[in-house]
Steps between C-alpha positions, in 0.01 A plus 500: 500500500356151522726277295452134408817294462539251215800317641571286187519123519881475481545745786228338707656155453873579499581862584242625755745767617401713199125526569568530874736791436239657271245490784751638753593785269147604409377478859795711615390761246155504660297279265273204568607181325272201438592147394212318326559136591326360192779626272725258314670551161433781252513254209824621345664156493210354303472792258873518425500131412195532274240333723233766466201277581671370812589854605137617511402334834819638657423848369140468615617420853726805496217724375252370757754534779582863428158610373428691826736766366236581240239553772718744692605260775865556403651802328779317320666162451877471543720229352868460601583376150529671163446166329168420667384862472569476128295182472206650688513817295572363153405131488196427713236694306654398167486130587141519621386669180696253284295214647167688485481606867413863428348583839792351691738684270329833570521444875865397473572819304330714765703334775820542303445876506514486881807273512850638554850363533652613831719782368211629285272510802753684713612759244197551274209437736629580850736771376804399708859420413653530848328230705722550806714193434850442638726241338876557543624258236646503149212418263451460127165482320387269218193625307309187408373462143127518571533800729722675247328412173145390577380731778774761450578595858798697374725634774241487779683224689822699471329815628393304807844344550685831463296642788594216740715624787847349518483308173795479262314456171722402208399476136479151352680473162271365230210540739231485231618162367287198591631267772394195298220372723177557307306231687501178295754660262771411752397133474426475130806702395735424786827561314392843378355581842825402672706715263277801570521433872880485481513847344262637764701349786827642364343846495363460853838389634673795331303745719635363827144508635400315815141482379331464161143626506210483255121517496448132412605203711483270197797677342672534837460124547672437166786745552534419869532131427788566266673742737468251785639216290805712420538591870508872423360609836242726329155491660179549300215701655169631372458876472229482768744351751737794462221759514355334812832522683541772764757583768265369769398190302774424249471235232802283565734401220581142591821351371419267209603140508849458361605859562837378631613330184812291461774648275413264215132599522591868490710441190211315332263788581712755316 
């Protein structure tokens, strides 16, 4: 298949390892991957904050950038983020129609039908669960809210993880509870966000996992920041990074900063 990559703005700016791993994985599976350089944001930040008018030019850029998929140039669009996939699929057309941009809304809706979160693309479109990955580490998985509730990926990420050679996959207690990020929610409601994060971190630590994985680097950024501050030694990695790892080209699990905590830090982290 010919697949266009929507890298997401947060990954492009801060976590490029996720889109890079997505490309490595799909190319290893025999597909052609394209990166349209005109892409920027999907508009989710604007929409979630209520700035519909301001979101329209951002959405228009996204639609124009990926419009070749409607002409058959690409067979599908992949997004390594449940959150951004949810925005493309459920917000873009709605926003355009709310502000009277019917034609743009129709095009956005047509593109949304060709847009898939990574695990959806692999399991539902490409029909694979065993991607030939090798990752000999103890891992736990956090299902992010948008992937779980908005685009409903279900257990597709877990199907893919269970097939990884060498992995020790452990269930995360309270997995379906929110981590407390929610974009600007973490800023506007910081005390509530921190309390939710504390619960999530306690559950992650209880698994004894070396790595926490998820399909969204926004949530991994939030949880990973807390885990690093507490010097837990737990590394956060995108699902794509684990699936891209092989025996010949392993994805390394680098030791996080502060992994060797002082006794008083370890006590504070409990």
